C-alpha positions in Angstrom: 0.4 12.7 21.0 -2.2 15.5 18.9 -1.6 15.6 15.4 -2.7 19.1 14.4 -3.6 18.9 10.4 -4.9 22.3 8.2 -8.4 20.3 6.5 -9.4 22.3 3.2 -13.5 20.5 3.6 -14.6 21.8 0.2 -12.0 19.3 -1.4 -12.9 16.2 1.1 -16.9 16.7 0.2 -15.4 16.5 -3.7 -13.8 13.7 -2.7 -16.8 12.0 -1.1 -18.2 12.6 -3.6 -16.0 11.0 -6.8 -14.3 8.5 -4.5 -14.8 5.7 -7.1 -12.6 7.9 -9.8 -10.3 8.7 -7.1 -9.6 5.2 -5.5 -9.0 3.8 -9.7 -6.4 6.6 -9.8 -5.0 5.2 -6.4 -4.4 2.1 -7.7 -1.3 1.9 -9.8 0.6 3.9 -6.5 -0.6 1.0 -4.5 0.7 -1.8 -6.5 4.0 0.6 -7.2 4.8 1.1 -3.6 4.1 -2.6 -2.7 6.6 -3.4 -5.6 8.9 -1.5 -4.0 8.5 -2.9 -0.2 9.0 -6.3 -1.8 12.0 -5.6 -3.8 13.8 -3.7 -0.5 12.7 -6.7 1.7 15.2 -9.0 0.1 17.7 -7.6 1.8 16.2 -8.6 4.4 14.9 -12.0 4.2 16.6 -14.6 6.0 19.0 -17.2 3.6 19.8 -20.1 4.9 22.7 -22.4 4.0 20.5 -25.0 2.2 17.2 -26.4 1.4 16.6 -28.8 3.8 12.5 -29.2 4.0 12.1 -29.9 0.2 10.2 -26.3 -0.3 11.8 -23.7 -1.8 13.9 -21.0 0.1 11.9 -18.2 1.1 13.9 -15.8 -0.6 12.8 -17.2 -3.9 8.8 -17.2 -3.3 7.7 -13.0 -3.4 4.8 -12.1 -4.9 3.2 -8.8 -5.3 -0.6 -9.5 -5.8 -3.4 -6.4 -6.8 -4.3 -3.8 -6.2 -7.5 -4.6 -5.0 -10.7 -1.7 -5.1 -13.4 -1.9 -2.8 -15.8 0.6 -3.2 -17.9 -0.2 -0.1 -15.0 0.6 2.2 -13.4 3.1 0.5 -10.0 1.5 -0.3 -7.7 0.0 -2.6 -4.8 -2.1 -1.6 -1.8 -3.6 -3.0 -0.5 -7.0 -1.3 3.1 -7.9 -1.5 4.9 -10.7 0.7 6.5 -14.4 0.5 4.4 -17.5 -0.2 6.4 -19.1 2.6 4.8 -20.3 5.6 7.6 -18.6 7.4 6.5 -15.2 6.4 3.5 -13.5 5.2 2.3 -10.5 3.5 1.8 -6.8 3.7 -0.8 -4.8 2.4 0.1 -1.6 1.5 -2.9 0.9 0.1 -5.3 4.1 1.0 -8.0 2.9 3.5 -10.9 4.7 5.5 -11.1 3.4 8.2 -9.6 1.4 10.4 -6.8 -1.1 10.1 -7.9 -4.4 8.6 -4.8 -6.4 8.6 -2.0 -8.4 11.3 1.2 -7.1 11.9 3.8 -9.0 8.9 6.5 -10.3 10.0 9.4 -7.7 10.4 11.7 -7.9 7.4 8.7 -6.4 5.6 7.5 -3.9 7.7 10.7 -1.9 7.9 10.9 -1.1 4.1 7.1 -0.9 4.5 7.7 2.1 7.2 10.7 3.6 5.2 8.9 3.8 2.5 5.2 5.7 3.5 5.9 8.9 3.5 6.9 8.8 -0.5 3.7 7.0 -0.4 1.4 9.3 1.3 3.1 12.5 -0.9 2.3 10.6 -3.9 -1.1 9.7 -2.8 -2.1 13.4 -1.8 -0.5 14.7 -5.0 -3.0 12.1 -7.3 -6.1 12.9 -5.2 -5.1 16.6 -5.9 -4.8 15.9 -9.5 -7.7 13.8 -9.5 -9.6 15.7 -7.8 -8.8 19.1 -10.3 -9.3 16.7 -13.4 -12.8 16.1 -12.2 -13.8 19.5 -10.7 -12.0 22.5 -13.0 -12.0 25.3 -11.4 -13.8 28.3 -13.8 
């Protein structure tokens, strides 16, 4: 389904000129969003009655890593997930280009999907704030 988007090309040109500082300003937002996804997923993680395999329970292996700023690919991302073979990680962030990571497990995917609208608004607000700081109007 086509999506109609209003785009200010002047802002896009400015963004391309100073993408480094913009990505640096987006890094804390990406980590905060990944942390929120992890916290929301904890209620969806399956919990067994007891530990039978000698490994720590899935629900206790949560982690948040990053943010990682990649200047070559113009992206910033943070990773949240579980260090357990029954789960994996989800990569949240701001990327220009194609999707680079595989789909995460369902109990990470659902909270991430629910929180993305708020994250997108925060990213848009931060981009405009950074551009207005770097390019003050007369």
